[in-house]
C-alpha positions as CSV (number, residue, x, y, z in Angstrom):
1,M,85.8,117.6,108.1
2,P,87.8,115.2,106.7
3,Y,90.1,112.7,108.5
4,V,93.5,113.2,108.7
5,V,96.6,110.5,108.9
6,T,99.4,112.1,111.5
7,D,102.7,111.4,112.6
8,A,101.8,108.3,115.0
9,C,101.5,106.0,111.4
10,I,105.2,106.5,110.7
11,R,106.7,103.3,110.9
12,C,104.0,101.3,112.1
13,K,101.5,101.5,108.7
14,Y,99.1,98.7,110.5
15,M,96.4,99.8,108.0
16,D,93.6,98.6,109.5
17,C,92.3,101.7,108.8
18,V,92.1,100.8,104.9
19,E,90.1,97.7,105.3
20,V,87.2,99.5,106.6
21,C,86.9,103.1,104.3
22,P,84.2,102.8,102.0
23,V,85.7,105.3,99.3
24,D,89.0,104.1,99.6
25,C,91.0,107.3,100.0
26,F,93.9,106.3,101.1
27,Y,97.0,106.4,100.1
28,E,101.0,104.3,100.4
29,G,104.1,105.9,101.2
30,T,107.1,104.4,102.7
31,N,106.5,104.5,106.2
32,M,103.5,105.7,106.1
33,L,99.6,106.0,105.0
34,V,97.4,109.3,104.0
35,I,94.2,110.1,103.3
36,N,92.6,112.6,100.3
37,P,90.6,115.2,102.0
38,D,89.2,115.3,99.0
39,E,87.7,112.0,98.7
40,C,87.2,111.5,102.5
41,I,83.5,111.4,103.5
42,D,84.1,112.1,107.1
43,C,82.1,109.0,108.3
44,G,85.1,108.3,110.4
45,V,84.9,104.7,110.5
46,C,89.2,104.4,110.2
47,E,89.3,106.3,113.1
48,P,88.6,103.9,115.9
49,E,90.6,100.9,113.8
50,C,94.3,102.5,114.3
51,P,96.2,100.9,117.0
52,A,98.8,103.7,116.5
53,E,96.0,106.2,117.0
54,A,97.2,108.0,114.3
55,I,93.9,109.2,112.6
56,V,92.0,112.4,113.6
57,S,89.5,115.1,112.2
58,D,90.8,117.6,110.3
59,S,90.0,120.1,113.3
60,N,91.8,118.4,116.0
61,E,95.0,120.2,116.7
62,R,97.2,116.8,116.5
63,A,96.6,117.2,112.6
64,E,97.7,120.8,111.4
65,K,100.8,120.3,110.5
66,W,99.4,117.0,108.7
67,V,96.6,118.1,106.6
68,D,99.0,119.8,104.2
69,I,100.5,117.0,103.5
70,N,97.9,114.4,103.5
71,R,96.8,116.7,100.6
72,D,100.1,116.8,98.7
73,C,101.0,113.2,98.9
74,S,97.5,111.8,97.9
75,S,97.9,113.5,94.7
76,R,101.2,111.9,94.1
77,W,101.2,108.3,96.0
78,P,99.6,105.2,95.2
79,N,96.1,104.7,96.5
80,I,95.6,101.6,98.6
81,T,92.3,99.6,98.9
82,H,93.9,96.1,100.5
83,K,95.5,95.8,104.4
84,K,99.0,94.3,103.8
85,T,101.2,93.1,106.4
86,P,102.3,95.8,108.6
87,P,106.3,96.5,108.6
88,A,108.4,93.9,110.9
89,D,108.9,96.7,113.7
90,A,105.7,98.3,114.0
91,D,104.9,97.1,117.1
92,K,108.2,98.6,118.7
93,W,107.2,102.2,116.8
94,K,103.5,102.2,118.0
95,D,103.4,104.4,121.2
96,K,107.1,106.5,119.9
97,E,106.0,110.2,119.7
98,G,107.5,112.8,117.6
99,K,107.9,110.6,114.5
100,G,107.9,113.2,112.0
101,Q,111.3,113.4,111.7
102,F,111.2,109.9,110.2
103,F,108.6,110.9,107.3
104,S,109.9,110.1,104.1
105,D,107.8,111.8,100.9
106,E,108.4,108.7,99.1
107,A,105.6,106.8,97.1
108,G,104.7,103.3,98.7
109,E,104.0,100.3,96.2
110,G,100.1,100.8,96.5
């Protein structure tokens, strides 16, 4: 049961999760990260590292819409293995709900 990044990551992109992932299964979009479910080893070390609480198990009801998005985007976006500086307004967006409308399908820098 792999982990999934949900819409809570949108416009936050803190990347603390990237630093602890032992298999480098995170991929970067312009305004969020995703996890490749085929690479995730279900260790769970990323989940508590996310300040926005955007990472959940794929069995969590919050993950339902985002499982396919994580799978699809991780096949097209660049892999990210090092933490970068989050967006300047990340703290402003951290606790906002319903950020799915701001999802961008565009790849990040990696």
